[in-house]
N, C-alpha and C positions, 0 to 999 in steps of 0.2 A: 607627177601627181596632179590631179585636177583640183584647183582651188574652188571654193564656193562662188567667188565672183566670176569665174570663167564659165560655170555651169548656168547660173541664173543671172541674166542681165538686170541691172537696176530698174530699167523700164518695165521688164516683165514682172518683177516683184510689185511694183506700183500698180500695174494693171490687175494682178491677182488680188491684191488687198482691196483695191477700188471695186472690183467685181464682187467680192464677198460682201463688202459693205452695201453696195448698190442692191445686190440680191436680197439681203436681209431687209433693207428699207422698203424695197418694192413688194416683197412678200407681206410685210407689215401693212403697206398701203392697200393691198388686196384684201387683207383681213378687215381693215377699216371700212373699205367699200362694202364688204359683205355684212358687217355689223350695222352700218348705217342703213343699208337696205332692209335688214331685219327690223330695225327700229321704225322705219317708215311704214313697212307692211303691218307691223303690230299696231301702229297708230291708225293707219287707214282702214284696215280690215279686221283688226283684233285677232290676228293670226300670225303664224310664222311662214317662212318662205315655202316650206315643204307641205304645209296643209292649207295653202291659200285657196286651192280650187274647192275644197270641202267647205271652208269658211265662207267663200263668196256665194255658194249656193244658198246659204242661210240669210244673206242680206237681201233687203228689198231692192226692187228695181231703182227706186229713187236714191237709195244710198249709193248704189254702184254708179249712177249718173253723176251724183255730187262728187264722189271721190275721184273718178276719172277726169271729170271736167276741171276740178280744182288742180289736179296734177298737170293737166294739159295747159291750163292758164299759167301756172308757175313755170313750167318748162318754156312756154312762149315768152314770158317776161325775162327770164334768165337769158334765153337765146337772143332776145332783142337788145338787151342792155350790156351783156358781157361777152358775147361772141363777136370777133372782129369781122368776119365775113360769113356768108351763108354757105357752109361746106360741111362735109362729113367729119365727125370727130370720133375716131375709133381706130380699129386696126388699119383701115385704109389710109389714114393720115400717117400712121407710123411707117407703113410700107412705102408710101409716097415720099416721106422724109428720107428713108434709107436709100431710095432710088435716086433722089436728087443729090445725094452725097454731102448734104450740109448737116444732116442729123440733128437739127434743132427744132424743138417743139415749144410753142409759146406757153408760158405759165398761165396766162389769162385763159387761153383756150383749154388748157388742162383742167383748171379749176371749174370753169364753166361746164365742160363736158362731164366732170364728176357729178356735179349737182343735177344737171339735166338728165343724165342716165339713171342716177339713183332715185330721183323723183319719178321718172317715167316707169321704171320697174316697180317701185314701191306703191304706185297708184294704179297699177293694172295695165300699163302701157306695154306695147310689144317691142321688145329689144332684147338682146342677149347680154350676158354678164362679161363675156371674154373681151369684147372690143373695148368697152369703157375701162376695164381694169388694165389692159395692155396700154391704152392711151394714157391713163393716169401714171402708171409706172414709168413709161417712156418719157413723159413730159417732165416729171420730177427729176428723173435721172439726167435729162438734158440740161436742166438748171444746174445740177451738181457738176456736170461736165464743163459747163461754161465757167463756173467758179474755179474749178481746178485747171482750166485752160487745156482740156483734153481735146485733141483734134484727130481727124483722119481715121485711119484704120482702127486705132485704139477706141475711138468714140463709137464706131460701128460695133465692135466686139462688146463693149459695155452696154450699148443699147440692146443688143441681143440678150445679154445677161438680165437686164431689167425686164424685158418682155418674157423671157423664159421663167423667171421667178414669179411674175404675175400670173401667168397661165398655170404654173405648177401649184401655187397656193390657192388659186381659185377652184381648181378641179381636183385637188389633192392627187395630182399626177405628175411627179417630177420628170419622168422620161418624156411625157407629152410636151412639157414646157421646153425641153431641150430640142426636140424635133421641130416644134413650132418655130423657135428662134432660128434654127439652122436653115429651115426651108424658106421662111418669109423675110428674114432680116439678113 
């Protein structure tokens, strides 16, 4: 007879539990990003994300210049004071981290990237939602993995779980999140 301990290794159970917790946390972070974005768009343009183009048509040229310039100034200040080096913060950093095999993303870069991207999007700047959310989820999960001392292959698997849950909750497409993680991480 097969015993429970012979079927499921203790490490496998830990990885499954950690992946579920990481997925829930990262999905929650994606929702936080989306809600913060809605708040900034509402403040900046008195609109929601899906009606932004219609609301922007009603604004004067000067209002659009002030909102976008203020957003650009805030992004520049955050980038100058909080980002360690001038580099991309998004999916490219997550992919680069996975390729380097260290799977570590700086918390400072993660927080700076969150604010830079949510302000950029919220004040009319041109960027996508997926990259910042994947970066946020991967950065926070990297911090968790450091605290739990998770290394190597297990860390890569859990980084994929974080990225998949972020993409899934952003676009309400769970299968797309899984394919994203399996292809890129």
